[in-house]
C-alpha positions as CSV (number, residue, x, y, z in Angstrom):
1,X,-8.4,0.5,-1.3
2,X,-8.4,3.7,-3.6
3,X,-4.8,5.6,-3.9
4,X,-5.7,9.2,-2.9
5,X,-2.3,10.5,-3.3
6,X,1.0,9.1,-4.7
7,X,4.6,10.4,-5.7
8,X,8.1,10.0,-5.4
9,X,8.6,7.9,-2.1
10,X,5.0,8.3,-0.8
11,X,1.6,7.1,-1.1
12,X,-1.9,7.9,0.5
13,X,-4.3,5.2,0.4
14,X,-7.8,5.1,2.2
15,X,-10.4,2.3,3.4
16,X,-13.9,2.8,4.4
17,X,-14.3,0.1,7.2
18,X,-17.3,-2.1,6.4
19,X,-18.7,-5.4,8.1
20,X,-16.7,-7.5,5.6
21,X,-13.5,-6.2,7.5
22,X,-14.6,-7.0,10.9
23,X,-13.5,-10.1,12.9
24,X,-16.1,-12.3,14.7
25,X,-15.7,-9.9,17.8
26,X,-16.7,-6.9,15.9
27,X,-13.1,-5.3,15.6
28,X,-11.1,-4.5,12.4
29,X,-9.5,-7.9,11.5
30,X,-5.8,-7.9,11.8
31,X,-5.2,-9.0,8.3
32,X,-7.0,-5.9,7.0
33,X,-4.5,-4.0,8.9
34,X,-1.6,-5.7,7.4
35,X,-3.1,-5.7,3.9
36,X,-3.6,-1.8,4.1
37,X,0.1,-1.2,5.5
38,X,1.5,-3.8,2.7
39,X,-0.6,-1.9,0.0
40,X,0.6,1.7,1.1
41,X,4.0,0.4,1.1
42,X,3.9,-0.9,-2.1
43,X,2.4,2.3,-3.7
44,X,5.2,4.4,-2.0
45,X,7.6,2.5,-4.1
46,X,5.8,2.4,-7.4
47,X,6.6,5.7,-8.9
48,X,10.5,5.0,-9.0
49,X,10.0,1.3,-10.6
50,X,10.8,0.8,-14.3
51,X,7.7,-0.3,-16.3
52,X,8.9,-3.8,-16.8
53,X,9.6,-4.3,-12.9
54,X,7.6,-5.6,-10.2
55,X,7.7,-6.0,-6.4
56,X,7.0,-9.1,-4.3
57,X,6.6,-8.8,-0.6
58,X,9.2,-10.7,1.3
59,X,8.5,-9.8,4.9
60,X,5.7,-7.7,6.5
61,X,5.9,-6.7,10.1
62,X,2.7,-4.7,11.6
63,X,2.5,-3.4,15.0
64,X,-1.4,-3.1,15.9
65,X,-1.6,0.1,17.9
66,X,-5.5,0.8,18.5
67,X,-8.7,-1.1,17.4
68,X,-11.3,0.2,15.2
69,X,-14.6,-1.2,13.9
70,X,-16.1,1.8,11.8
71,X,-15.1,5.0,9.7
72,X,-12.4,5.5,7.5
73,X,-8.8,4.4,7.8
74,X,-6.2,6.5,6.0
75,X,-2.7,4.8,5.4
76,X,0.3,6.8,4.6
77,X,3.2,5.0,2.9
78,X,6.9,6.2,2.7
79,X,9.7,4.7,1.1
80,X,12.7,4.0,3.4
81,X,15.3,2.5,0.6
82,X,14.9,1.8,-2.9
83,X,17.6,-0.9,-3.7
84,X,18.4,-2.6,-6.9
85,X,16.9,-5.8,-5.5
86,X,15.4,-5.3,-2.1
87,X,13.2,-2.4,-1.1
88,X,12.0,-1.0,2.2
89,X,9.0,1.0,2.9
90,X,6.8,1.7,6.0
91,X,3.1,2.8,6.1
92,X,1.0,4.1,9.3
93,X,-2.7,3.7,9.3
94,X,-4.7,6.2,10.9
95,X,-8.6,6.7,11.8
96,X,-10.5,9.7,10.6
97,X,-9.6,11.6,13.8
98,X,-6.1,11.1,13.0
99,X,-5.6,8.4,15.7
100,X,-2.8,6.1,15.1
101,X,-4.2,2.4,14.5
102,X,-1.2,0.5,13.1
103,X,2.3,0.9,11.7
104,X,4.5,-1.4,9.7
105,X,7.3,-1.9,7.6
106,X,7.3,-4.0,4.3
107,X,10.4,-5.6,2.7
108,X,10.1,-6.3,-1.0
109,X,12.1,-7.7,-3.8
110,X,12.3,-6.3,-7.1
111,X,11.4,-8.6,-9.9
112,X,12.1,-8.5,-13.6
113,X,9.2,-9.2,-15.7
114,X,7.0,-10.6,-12.8
115,X,4.2,-8.8,-11.2
116,X,4.5,-5.8,-13.3
117,X,1.8,-3.1,-14.0
118,X,1.1,-4.8,-17.4
119,X,0.5,-7.9,-15.2
120,X,-2.0,-6.0,-13.1
121,X,-3.8,-4.5,-16.2
122,X,-4.3,-7.9,-17.9
123,X,-5.6,-9.3,-14.4
124,X,-8.0,-6.2,-14.1
125,X,-9.0,-6.2,-17.8
126,X,-7.8,-2.5,-18.0
127,X,-6.5,-0.9,-21.1
128,X,-4.0,1.3,-19.4
129,X,-2.8,3.1,-16.0
130,X,-2.4,6.9,-15.7
131,X,1.2,7.9,-16.4
132,X,3.5,7.9,-13.4
133,X,4.5,11.6,-14.1
134,X,2.7,14.3,-15.7
135,X,4.9,16.3,-18.0
136,X,4.1,20.2,-17.8
137,X,4.4,22.1,-20.9
């Protein structure tokens, strides 16, 4: 799921729905909705995290609002509360025609030195991530 836009308290993620995302009945699998909601909620918190801090999902509630089976899903994440130990964010998934597909809330725990961006880089085999903030001259 590419991150299309990210900033303080928000994210925009999209997903091209393919056959691998469908359940045996031809509809978008509920787990794909849940993963998309959790992903956009996480990235909505990312810019406010210190570099040596990570987030682990504690709870995820998803309301499935409409079926989908093709096209693009756009997921908008928004920070609700950034706490020292617990964070709360929401995300809403839309289709390419702006029809609501799902809404969810993700509760995350802040972790010191666990599931950090450094860990993600090591997993991906990447050398660096883009900076969180661009300094303007």
